[in-house]
MARNU-782302 format. One line per 2 residues: their letters; for each residue x, y, z of C-alpha. Coordinates in nm, 2 decimals, decimal comma. Layout:
N
a	X:Y:Z  ...
***
This chain:
770
me	8,18:-2,84:16,44  7,94:-3,10:16,62
vr	7,60:-2,95:16,64  7,27:-3,18:16,86
rk	7,02:-3,22:16,66  6,78:-3,16:16,98
tl	7,02:-2,77:17,00  6,87:-2,72:16,61
ak	6,54:-2,82:16,76  6,57:-2,59:17,07
ll	6,67:-2,29:16,77  6,45:-2,39:16,53
vv	6,14:-2,35:16,84  6,31:-2,00:17,00
af	6,30:-1,83:16,62  5,99:-1,94:16,54
vf	5,86:-1,76:16,91  6,02:-1,50:16,81
nl	5,90:-1,47:16,48  5,51:-1,52:16,59
iv	5,55:-1,21:16,88  5,72:-0,92:16,56
mg	5,46:-1,04:16,37  5,19:-1,05:16,61
lg	5,31:-0,70:16,73  5,33:-0,61:16,39
ay	4,98:-0,71:16,32  4,87:-0,48:16,67
ha	5,03:-0,17:16,43  4,93:-0,24:16,10
ye	4,54:-0,18:16,29  4,65:0,10:16,50
qs	4,92:0,26:16,25  4,71:0,22:15,89
pe	4,52:0,51:15,74  4,18:0,51:15,83
rp	3,94:0,61:15,61  3,72:0,93:15,67
dr	3,40:0,94:15,77  3,34:1,23:15,47
vv	3,56:1,38:15,20  3,37:1,74:15,15
gp	3,50:2,05:14,94  3,55:2,40:14,98
dg	3,17:2,46:14,98  3,12:2,20:15,23
av	2,92:1,97:15,00  3,03:1,58:14,99
la	3,14:1,46:14,73  3,22:1,07:14,93
tn	3,15:0,91:15,29  3,33:0,61:15,45
ed	3,04:0,37:15,32  3,18:0,52:14,91
iv	3,53:0,44:14,96  3,38:0,07:15,13
ag	3,17:0,06:14,84  3,51:0,09:14,62
ka	3,72:-0,21:14,79  3,41:-0,44:14,74
af	3,36:-0,29:14,29  3,71:-0,33:14,28
qq	3,69:-0,72:14,47  3,40:-0,82:14,31
ng	3,49:-0,71:13,96  3,87:-0,87:13,95
lm	4,00:-0,52:13,95  4,35:-0,68:14,09
ns	4,36:-0,83:13,77  4,39:-0,60:13,57
gs	4,56:-0,30:13,74  4,67:-0,31:14,02
il	4,66:-0,07:14,40  4,95:0,02:14,58
gn	5,14:-0,13:14,33  4,99:-0,49:14,46
ga	4,82:-0,74:14,19  4,83:-0,69:13,77
yf	5,02:-0,56:13,57  4,77:-0,53:13,21
gs	4,61:-0,20:13,36  4,74:0,07:13,53
dy	4,81:0,11:13,92  4,52:0,28:14,04
ta	4,64:0,42:14,32  4,93:0,61:14,02
da	4,69:0,70:13,80  4,49:0,86:14,02
qe	4,77:1,02:14,17  4,93:1,21:13,90
rm	4,53:1,29:13,75  4,48:1,48:14,07
vt	4,81:1,63:14,00  4,71:1,70:13,61
nm	4,37:1,83:13,71  4,48:2,02:13,99
re	4,77:2,18:13,81  4,53:2,31:13,49
yv	4,30:2,43:13,75  4,52:2,68:13,90
ar	4,65:2,79:13,62  4,31:2,93:13,49
er	4,25:3,04:13,85  4,56:3,24:13,83
yd	4,67:3,34:13,52  4,33:3,24:13,36
ta	4,48:3,02:13,09  4,52:2,66:13,05
yd	4,90:2,49:13,23  5,08:2,41:12,88
sl	5,04:2,84:12,82  5,23:2,87:13,11
pa	5,61:3,01:13,07  5,81:2,80:13,27
pd	5,86:3,08:13,58  5,47:3,03:13,59
qa	5,43:2,64:13,55  5,67:2,59:13,83
av	5,46:2,83:14,06  5,17:2,60:14,01
ne	5,36:2,28:14,06  5,48:2,42:14,39
iv	5,10:2,46:14,52  4,96:2,19:14,40
kn	5,20:1,94:14,58  5,19:2,14:14,86
ql	4,79:2,16:14,84  4,82:1,75:14,84
re	5,07:1,69:15,10  4,87:1,97:15,35
gs	4,62:1,73:15,33  4,48:1,55:15,67
fg	4,24:1,24:15,73  3,98:1,32:16,02
et	3,61:1,22:16,05  3,61:1,54:15,76
me	3,87:1,50:15,53  3,80:1,92:15,41
lt	3,98:1,92:14,94  4,11:2,22:14,81
aa	3,88:2,40:14,57  4,16:2,28:14,36
ea	4,13:1,92:14,50  3,79:1,89:14,44
ya	3,70:2,01:14,11  4,06:1,77:14,04
yr	3,81:1,42:14,24  3,50:1,47:14,07
ev	3,71:1,47:13,69  3,91:1,19:13,82
re	3,55:1,03:13,89  3,43:1,08:13,55
ay	3,75:0,98:13,40  3,66:0,68:13,56
vd	3,32:0,59:13,49  3,41:0,63:13,12
ry	3,67:0,40:13,13  3,55:0,18:13,41
yd	3,17:0,12:13,31  3,20:0,26:12,90
ga	3,48:0,06:12,83  3,74:0,14:12,68
le	3,92:-0,14:12,48  4,19:0,03:12,40
hg	4,25:-0,12:12,70  4,11:-0,45:12,71
ip	3,85:-0,32:12,93  3,50:-0,41:12,82
aq	3,17:-0,23:12,81  2,97:-0,24:13,22
fv	3,30:-0,42:13,26  3,22:-0,27:13,68
et	2,87:-0,32:13,70  2,71:0,04:13,70
re	2,79:0,35:13,74  2,75:0,38:14,05
da	3,02:0,08:14,10  3,27:0,30:13,89
qr	3,22:0,60:14,11  3,31:0,41:14,44
fa	3,56:0,19:14,23  3,73:0,57:14,20
df	3,71:0,72:14,55  3,80:0,38:14,70
al	4,15:0,51:14,41  4,19:0,79:14,53
wt	4,16:0,75:14,91  4,49:0,54:14,88
am	4,64:0,85:14,64  4,53:1,12:14,90
fa	4,65:0,93:15,16  4,98:0,84:14,97
si	5,04:1,24:14,89  4,93:1,38:15,24
dr	5,26:1,35:15,52  5,15:1,10:15,83
pg	5,12:1,25:16,12  5,43:1,34:16,34
ss	5,64:1,22:16,07  5,82:1,42:15,66
vs	5,72:1,08:15,45  5,36:1,00:15,32
wt	5,14:0,74:15,43  5,31:0,52:15,19
ne	5,64:0,63:15,30  5,65:0,86:15,00
wp	5,56:0,59:14,73  5,50:0,58:14,41
yn	5,72:0,80:14,25  5,54:1,09:14,15
pg	5,72:1,48:14,24  5,45:1,61:14,09
ag	5,29:1,55:14,41  5,58:1,56:14,59
nt	5,64:1,17:14,64  6,00:1,10:14,57
pp	6,26:0,76:14,72  6,27:0,93:15,13
ts	6,63:0,82:15,25  6,57:0,55:15,44
sm	6,53:0,33:15,13  6,93:0,48:15,04
tw	7,02:0,43:15,39  6,92:0,03:15,41
sv	7,00:-0,07:15,06  7,29:0,01:15,15
va	7,33:-0,16:15,48  7,14:-0,47:15,28
mv	7,44:-0,45:15,01  7,67:-0,53:15,33
ll	7,47:-0,82:15,52  7,45:-0,97:15,21
vg	7,80:-0,98:15,14  7,91:-1,09:15,49
ga	7,55:-1,28:15,61  7,66:-1,51:15,33
ga	7,97:-1,53:15,40  7,94:-1,64:15,80
gi	7,60:-1,86:15,63  7,82:-2,03:15,41
wl	8,07:-2,05:15,70  7,89:-2,24:15,99
ym	7,72:-2,47:15,74  8,05:-2,61:15,58
sv	8,18:-2,60:16,00  7,84:-2,80:16,11
dl	7,92:-3,23:16,11  7,61:-3,29:15,80
te	7,69:-3,61:15,58  7,57:-3,53:15,29
pd	7,42:-3,76:14,98  7,67:-4,03:14,85
te	7,66:-4,39:14,63  7,96:-4,50:14,65
gv	7,89:-4,88:14,85  7,51:-4,77:14,86
dv	7,23:-5,05:14,73  7,02:-4,79:14,65
ph	6,69:-5,02:14,62  6,50:-5,01:14,28
pn	6,19:-4,92:14,23  6,11:-5,24:14,08
ei	6,23:-5,42:14,39  6,01:-5,24:14,67
dl	5,63:-5,34:14,72  5,32:-5,12:14,81
lp	5,02:-5,03:14,94  4,71:-4,91:14,79
sq	4,74:-4,58:14,94  4,96:-4,57:14,71
fa	4,76:-4,64:14,43  4,51:-4,34:14,57
ai	4,76:-4,08:14,64  4,93:-4,13:14,30
rf	4,59:-4,01:14,14  4,66:-3,67:14,24
vp	5,01:-3,68:13,96  4,69:-3,61:13,63
va	4,46:-3,43:13,78  4,73:-3,17:13,88
am	4,89:-3,26:13,52  4,54:-3,13:13,39
lf	4,47:-2,87:13,58  4,93:-2,72:13,52
vi	4,83:-2,76:13,09  4,55:-2,54:13,13
qt	4,71:-2,29:13,41  5,06:-2,30:13,11
ll	4,74:-2,22:12,83  4,59:-1,88:13,08
gg	4,96:-1,78:13,03  5,02:-1,81:12,71
lm	4,69:-1,62:12,63  4,80:-1,35:12,86
ah	5,12:-1,27:12,71  4,94:-1,24:12,44
yy	4,66:-0,98:12,59  4,92:-0,77:12,60
ie	4,96:-0,76:12,21  4,67:-0,73:12,11
re	4,40:-0,61:12,40  4,07:-0,62:12,17
gf	4,11:-1,03:12,10  4,32:-1,31:12,01
yg	4,47:-1,28:11,70  4,16:-1,21:11,53
ia	3,99:-1,58:11,57  3,72:-1,39:11,83
ea	3,61:-1,22:11,59  3,58:-1,41:11,33
lg	3,38:-1,70:11,54  3,14:-1,36:11,65
id	3,30:-1,39:12,02  3,35:-1,09:12,20
av	3,67:-1,23:12,38  3,76:-0,97:12,60
an	3,43:-0,96:12,71  3,37:-1,33:12,82
lp	3,73:-1,41:12,92  3,91:-1,06:12,99
fa	4,22:-1,04:13,13  4,14:-1,08:13,47
it	3,96:-1,38:13,47  4,24:-1,47:13,28
ka	4,50:-1,36:13,53  4,30:-1,51:13,88
wh	4,24:-1,81:13,69  4,66:-1,84:13,64
id	4,78:-1,70:13,93  4,52:-1,96:14,11
la	4,54:-2,28:13,93  4,93:-2,23:13,94
vl	4,95:-2,25:14,29  4,58:-2,50:14,27
wi	4,85:-2,83:14,10  5,23:-2,69:14,28
at	5,00:-2,84:14,59  4,78:-3,12:14,45
lw	5,20:-3,30:14,32  5,29:-3,17:14,73
lg	4,96:-3,32:14,87  4,99:-3,61:14,67
vg	5,35:-3,69:14,74  5,32:-3,65:15,09
lf	5,05:-3,97:15,13  5,26:-4,14:14,91
lp	5,59:-4,10:15,06  5,45:-4,24:15,49
pl	5,41:-4,64:15,34  5,75:-4,59:15,15
lt	5,91:-4,52:15,45  5,68:-4,69:15,69
gh	5,58:-5,03:15,55  5,24:-4,89:15,70
ep	4,89:-4,85:15,60  4,65:-4,74:15,79
nn	4,24:-4,85:15,81  4,07:-4,69:15,53
qk	4,33:-4,49:15,44  4,29:-4,54:15,09
ry	3,91:-4,47:15,12  4,03:-4,12:15,33
ih	4,23:-4,04:15,04  4,00:-4,08:14,77
vl	3,73:-3,90:14,94  4,08:-3,59:14,98
lg	4,10:-3,58:14,61  3,76:-3,60:14,57
al	3,70:-3,29:14,76  3,93:-3,11:14,64
vv	3,81:-3,16:14,24  3,50:-3,03:14,41
vv	3,64:-2,72:14,57  3,87:-2,65:14,28
gg	3,58:-2,62:14,01  3,39:-2,47:14,26
gl	3,63:-2,16:14,34  3,71:-2,13:13,90
lg	3,30:-2,12:13,77  3,27:-1,92:14,13
iw	3,57:-1,70:14,02  3,46:-1,64:13,68
lg	3,05:-1,55:13,77  3,10:-1,32:14,05
aq	3,32:-1,12:13,84  3,05:-1,12:13,54
gy	2,78:-1,00:13,78  2,59:-1,31:13,86
id	2,69:-1,36:14,20  2,49:-1,08:14,42
ge	2,44:-0,92:14,76  2,72:-1,05:15,01
lw	2,74:-1,40:14,78  2,93:-1,27:14,52
wi	3,27:-1,24:14,76  3,18:-1,63:15,02
lg	3,05:-1,83:14,69  3,21:-1,53:14,40
ne	3,53:-1,42:14,36  3,74:-1,25:14,67
gl	3,91:-1,02:14,43  4,22:-1,06:14,60
ey	4,54:-1,19:14,41  4,63:-1,55:14,51
le	4,32:-1,56:14,72  4,09:-1,50:14,40
vg	3,83:-1,80:14,53  3,57:-1,71:14,78
rl	3,55:-1,75:15,08  3,33:-2,10:15,09
wq	3,66:-2,26:14,91  3,88:-2,13:15,10
vg	3,72:-2,30:15,37  3,69:-2,62:15,15
ll	4,12:-2,56:15,08  4,17:-2,50:15,44
ag	4,01:-2,85:15,55  4,17:-3,01:15,25
fi	4,48:-2,89:15,42  4,43:-3,04:15,78
lw	4,25:-3,31:15,61  4,59:-3,40:15,42
aa	4,79:-3,38:15,79  4,61:-3,61:15,92
lv	4,59:-3,87:15,69  4,98:-3,75:15,66
ar	5,01:-3,86:16,01  4,84:-4,22:16,00
gf	5,08:-4,34:15,80  5,41:-4,21:15,95
kp	5,17:-4,36:16,29  5,49:-4,60:16,31
ll	5,78:-4,33:16,23  5,65:-4,11:16,50
dr	5,59:-4,29:16,76  5,94:-4,41:16,79
ee	6,07:-4,11:16,66  6,22:-3,76:16,83
ry	5,99:-3,47:16,81  6,24:-3,32:16,58
gl	6,26:-3,65:16,40  6,19:-3,66:16,03
ah	5,87:-3,76:16,04  5,75:-3,45:16,21
mi	5,94:-3,24:16,00  5,71:-3,31:15,75
ly	5,42:-3,26:15,97  5,55:-2,94:16,04
ag	5,63:-2,80:15,73  5,26:-2,93:15,55
gs	5,13:-2,82:15,91  5,22:-2,44:15,87
ia	5,05:-2,42:15,50  4,74:-2,53:15,65
ll	4,85:-2,25:15,97  4,93:-1,96:15,71
fs	4,67:-2,06:15,48  4,42:-1,94:15,81
as	4,50:-1,57:15,75  4,32:-1,55:15,44
ml	3,98:-1,64:15,68  4,10:-1,29:15,93
yt	3,96:-1,00:15,62  3,69:-0,86:15,48
pk	3,54:-0,68:15,19  3,47:-0,36:15,44
tt	3,84:-0,41:15,65  4,07:-0,14:15,47
mp	4,34:-0,18:15,25  4,61:-0,14:15,39
vt	4,48:-0,41:15,70  4,38:-0,63:15,43
ef	4,74:-0,65:15,25  4,87:-0,73:15,57
wr	4,70:-1,06:15,65  4,72:-1,10:15,26
ww	5,06:-1,07:15,27  5,13:-1,37:15,50
vv	4,96:-1,65:15,30  5,09:-1,54:14,99
hm	5,49:-1,45:15,13  5,52:-1,74:15,43
wv	5,41:-1,97:15,26  5,63:-1,92:14,92
eg	5,92:-1,82:15,14  5,86:-1,96:15,45
af	5,62:-2,32:15,47  5,69:-2,42:15,10
ef	6,10:-2,34:15,12  6,07:-2,56:15,43
fv	5,86:-2,83:15,28  6,12:-2,82:14,98
va	6,35:-2,94:15,26  6,22:-3,22:15,44
ii	6,04:-3,38:15,12  6,43:-3,40:14,89
gi	6,53:-3,51:15,31  6,27:-3,74:15,29
sl	6,32:-3,86:14,95  6,71:-3,89:15,06
va	6,67:-4,15:15,28  6,43:-4,33:15,11
mn	6,62:-4,42:14,80  6,96:-4,50:15,10
ll	7,12:-4,21:15,04  7,15:-4,07:15,38
tr	7,02:-4,20:15,70  6,70:-4,04:15,83
rs	6,89:-3,93:16,20  7,12:-3,74:15,92
aa	6,88:-3,59:15,73  6,63:-3,47:16,02
ka	6,97:-3,28:16,09  7,08:-3,17:15,80
vm	6,67:-3,00:15,77  6,65:-2,89:16,06
fq	6,98:-2,68:16,01  6,81:-2,57:15,66
al	6,55:-2,50:15,80  6,62:-2,32:16,04
fv	6,78:-2,05:15,86  6,42:-2,04:15,66
mg	6,24:-1,95:15,89  6,47:-1,75:16,04
ag	6,47:-1,55:15,79  6,14:-1,67:15,59
vi	5,90:-1,48:15,83  5,99:-1,13:15,88
gv	6,13:-1,08:15,54  5,74:-1,07:15,49
sh	5,79:-0,70:15,56  5,98:-0,56:15,29
hy	5,55:-0,61:15,16  5,47:-0,33:15,39
ww	5,73:-0,03:15,28  5,52:0,08:14,99
ig	5,12:-0,01:15,08  5,02:0,23:15,43
mp	5,27:0,05:15,72  5,51:0,27:15,88
ey	5,82:0,31:15,76  6,01:0,07:16,05
wi	5,87:-0,21:15,83  6,20:-0,08:15,57
pm	6,47:-0,16:15,81  6,33:-0,47:15,93
gs	6,23:-0,57:15,57  6,60:-0,48:15,41
vf	6,69:-0,70:15,70  6,49:-1,00:15,67
st	6,47:-1,02:15,32  6,83:-0,99:15,30
le	6,92:-1,36:15,56  6,60:-1,46:15,29
fi	6,88:-1,52:15,01  7,11:-1,75:15,26
pl	6,92:-2,04:15,27  6,83:-2,08:14,91
if	7,23:-2,06:14,93  7,28:-2,34:15,08
il	7,00:-2,55:14,91  7,16:-2,50:14,58
ye	7,51:-2,60:14,76  7,30:-2,95:14,83
al	7,14:-3,01:14,53  7,54:-2,93:14,40
ge	7,57:-3,21:14,68  7,27:-3,51:14,51
yr	7,36:-3,45:14,20  7,77:-3,54:14,27
am	7,59:-3,84:14,36  7,33:-3,94:14,16
mg	7,66:-3,89:13,84  7,88:-4,11:14,08
ag	7,59:-4,40:14,06  7,64:-4,34:13,72
kd	7,38:-4,52:13,45  7,25:-4,74:13,68
fp	7,10:-4,49:13,94  6,70:-4,51:13,90
yr	6,62:-4,23:14,02  6,81:-3,96:13,79
la	6,54:-3,77:13,62  6,40:-3,68:13,92
fm	6,71:-3,54:14,11  6,70:-3,32:13,77
fi	6,39:-3,20:13,87  6,50:-3,13:14,16
ia	6,81:-3,03:14,08  6,70:-2,77:13,83
sa	6,43:-2,64:14,18  6,72:-2,59:14,36
fw	6,87:-2,40:14,10  6,53:-2,17:13,98
nf	6,57:-2,07:14,36  6,83:-1,95:14,38
vg	6,83:-1,76:14,04  6,44:-1,66:14,03
gg	6,37:-1,62:14,44  6,76:-1,53:14,54
vl	6,96:-1,37:14,30  6,65:-1,15:14,15
gf	6,47:-1,19:14,43  6,77:-0,98:14,59
fi	6,81:-0,72:14,35  6,41:-0,58:14,36
nl	6,40:-0,62:14,69  6,68:-0,33:14,74
pl	6,45:-0,09:14,95  6,60:0,16:14,67
vn	6,56:-0,05:14,35  6,19:-0,15:14,53
yy	6,03:0,19:14,54  6,13:0,18:14,17
eh	6,04:-0,12:14,00  5,73:-0,20:14,27
gt	5,53:-0,39:14,11  5,66:-0,38:13,74
fl	5,78:-0,64:13,50  6,10:-0,67:13,70
tv	5,86:-0,89:13,95  5,73:-1,04:13,74
gh	6,05:-1,23:13,64  6,14:-1,24:14,03
ah	5,81:-1,43:14,03  5,81:-1,71:13,79
ga	6,18:-1,80:13,86  6,07:-1,86:14,21
mf	5,74:-1,99:14,13  5,71:-2,21:13,90
ga	6,06:-2,28:13,87  6,18:-2,36:14,24
fg	5,83:-2,51:14,40  5,72:-2,61:13,98
fl	6,02:-2,83:13,89  6,05:-2,99:14,28
al	5,66:-3,09:14,26  5,76:-3,23:13,88
gm	6,03:-3,39:13,99  5,89:-3,60:14,29
av	5,59:-3,66:14,01  5,81:-3,84:13,83
ya	5,96:-4,01:14,14  5,63:-4,16:14,31
lq	5,54:-4,28:13,89  5,84:-4,48:13,84
ft	5,71:-4,70:14,14  5,40:-4,70:14,01
tk	5,52:-4,84:13,66  5,53:-5,18:13,57
pg	5,87:-5,35:13,62  6,02:-5,30:13,20
kw	5,75:-5,04:13,09  5,87:-4,74:13,28
np	6,03:-4,53:13,02  6,17:-4,16:13,07
tn	6,18:-3,99:12,69  5,88:-3,79:12,73
lr	5,98:-3,71:13,09  6,27:-3,61:13,04
ra	6,21:-3,36:12,66  5,99:-3,18:12,91
fw	6,21:-3,14:13,13  6,38:-2,98:12,90
ll	6,16:-2,80:12,74  6,04:-2,63:13,08
na	6,38:-2,51:13,14  6,44:-2,39:12,77
gl	6,15:-2,20:12,80  6,08:-2,07:13,14
aw	6,45:-1,93:13,07  6,33:-1,76:12,72
mv	6,02:-1,61:12,85  6,19:-1,48:13,21
fi	6,50:-1,34:13,07  6,41:-1,24:12,70
gd	6,04:-1,11:12,80  5,96:-1,01:13,15
ip	6,36:-0,84:13,28  6,42:-0,66:12,95
vg	6,03:-0,58:12,97  6,05:-0,42:13,36
fl	6,43:-0,26:13,27  6,27:-0,02:13,00
ql	5,97:0,03:13,27  6,25:0,18:13,60
qt	6,40:0,31:13,32  6,07:0,51:13,27
vf	6,04:0,55:13,64  6,36:0,74:13,69
te	6,28:0,94:13,38  5,89:1,00:13,43
ny	5,68:0,90:13,64  5,59:0,54:13,82
da	5,24:0,58:13,59  5,38:0,64:13,29
ar	5,57:0,29:13,35  5,21:0,17:13,40
sl	5,08:0,39:13,10  4,93:0,18:12,78
af	5,16:0,48:12,57  5,47:0,26:12,72
yn	5,33:-0,08:12,69  5,25:0,06:12,37
rd	5,65:0,19:12,22  5,79:-0,05:11,97
iv	6,00:-0,21:12,14  5,83:-0,29:12,40
qw	5,59:-0,53:12,15  5,89:-0,64:12,03
lf	5,95:-0,78:12,40  5,61:-0,92:12,37
wa	5,64:-1,08:12,04  5,96:-1,21:12,13
rl	5,85:-1,37:12,46  5,61:-1,57:12,26
pg	5,85:-1,92:12,20  5,94:-1,88:12,52
di	5,54:-1,94:12,58  5,56:-2,16:12,34
li	5,76:-2,41:12,50  5,59:-2,39:12,87
iv	5,30:-2,52:12,63  5,42:-2,75:12,48
ga	5,67:-2,90:12,76  5,34:-2,87:12,94
sv	5,15:-3,14:12,76  5,40:-3,28:12,66
fg	5,44:-3,38:13,07  5,00:-3,47:13,03
yd	5,05:-3,68:12,80  5,28:-3,88:12,90
vl	5,08:-3,92:13,21  4,83:-4,00:13,13
kk	5,00:-4,23:12,88  5,14:-4,43:13,20
rf	4,81:-4,47:13,34  4,78:-4,83:13,07
vr	5,08:-4,91:13,25  5,08:-4,89:13,56
re	5,15:-5,23:13,81  4,83:-5,42:13,94
ep	4,68:-5,35:14,31  4,80:-5,56:14,61
dt	4,56:-5,75:14,66  4,67:-5,79:15,10
vp	4,91:-5,52:15,22  5,28:-5,63:15,22
eg	5,45:-5,63:15,55  5,71:-5,39:15,50
ti	5,95:-5,26:15,22  6,31:-5,26:15,19
is	6,34:-4,89:15,28  6,10:-4,90:15,61
rr	6,28:-5,29:15,63  6,59:-5,13:15,68
if	6,49:-4,75:15,86  6,31:-4,97:16,13
ae	6,69:-5,15:16,21  6,81:-4,85:16,22
dd	6,64:-4,79:16,53  6,69:-5,06:16,69
ag	7,06:-5,10:16,62  7,09:-4,73:16,79
td	7,22:-4,62:16,47  7,39:-4,27:16,49
ld	7,20:-4,25:16,83  7,38:-3,99:16,90
dd	7,51:-3,79:16,53  7,24:-3,51:16,75
***
């Protein structure tokens, strides 16, 4: 079946506009239909327990002190500590039962016979569900008693400290801040219990699972889980049929002259771009070391093998889990993005043979700015969370305290400016191609993919610490999810396509056609697919069917990407041992494999609404995240770095041995970590949620079980393999700095690749393959 490139381009625009309309309406309804904060919360005697200002201050304390990177709120955040929503709700239930038992039967709840306990349970459940929000939120006597008890418990833990939980004294700086944080957590627990007006489900669609509060899975979660499974089978079959039916040229090395890196003339800007690689390698090594420390904190919450204590260092106070987690997450994004920035600047001269004026200087400016922003952002996280930045500056210069978006707003603006500058530099480099090709050409695809990364990142500017948590989460997931499921996937297929062109395995027009076809599926499903993050955070129930359908469709382009990778593998093997890009291809193929396993298989499983209801915020999500983020995007970034390094290494000095070792170490470590460590713990948590409730699965008692502790120890070899693999990669990158080709004094007139590409245009090759 012949499909024109122009037709694919039009379909891509339609998909983009459709997504924009749907998500724009979703943004409007996020403000209109999310739970409001009451002006005041009062007891039955009219005494004010908390005000709107207290809840706002509590959200600020939650963010400033990095509590989202210690525990989670509404299931989102770190899993080291409790989920504050579930914890506060369970504490409310427990304390209310005690109050009602003593009020009605003048005895402790645990001393009551089963029929009387059932009667108390029903009273507590009804009181929680029958509350309402308004200017004044009136609590019953039992609720008011429980509210005060929860607040005192939070002061004891987060201000006085609880080392058994890995929480140092004054983790939250003042007693008042700890009380306000409790007000914030209790507000989320209350709207997780209270039925939405005109509905039979709570504001969070009955999450978290807690029968004592009346929270059980909504009917929609079962219905749409079945629909999703049927859609997966039908959609995957239809998608594969369509992919096989469309006339797309596959990479083929037979009879093709693949240019060797030594034969390619380089330009000065490419030597500037390659300097991003050692910077990223250093960030990569640090990130893996922090990951190992985080994993050990689950075993020894008060230190690190006793070493810190022996040295007289208070590790928990100076480098608590929350800061370690924030750095680990941010560095994961930053080292991958740094490699992509560098490779994105390295490729244009390769295809165009063009060097814009002062391009090398501007690239150095971008690299310098990146170092400043990264260093400032990471330092700001520590200073802000440790209380060294006061007033409004804590979230501007310090830490915003939201998972994946921890760095202060100033540093976020710096990152956004960096993305914009990068897009401008890439456009300058691609200008000869941009001038010659249609707006849906391959060079344009790279710009669109890179530009979408910057565009989506701007959503991080649409909230402040005073914005309600459901709306904050709505915008945060625009960045986090749409980057990973939309912009990053788009960038993946575009970068791979342009690399195949550079290797002379595809014509530019054929590659552009394949990129647009896959991008159509990626953008068509991935953008609205963000809605599976909206199920339990205070958004309406209609997100459940939308999230179910589009999350399932996200699986289809991953099948395509894996199929393409297998085709590339066949091309690589058919080229024989002399194929110069074998190692880079190995990383790219590993990326497609982990994208399919981590993002596709594990992602589909945990995104079934009924499964997600129980597993949300467990180690099953951790396994999915590691496989999808590091496995898919990390390996692609490493592969493209290896590809670029081959060009800048002196002829005869290229030795792939260490990089190949790093490849196998990283793959083995990731597989061990995900399938020996994360997934088994996640299934044990899932079992605990089924048999008890969600709070129990996130409790210290669960993590201290012998089998869970054994699994945390069993994960250790995987962490070590990844740390060693990252270190070997970093060592080899630095080593290759000493065998780098000399920079040219003059700019050559084109390259083998650019001359072939422009000859393709001049000859009119494949002009009608669109």
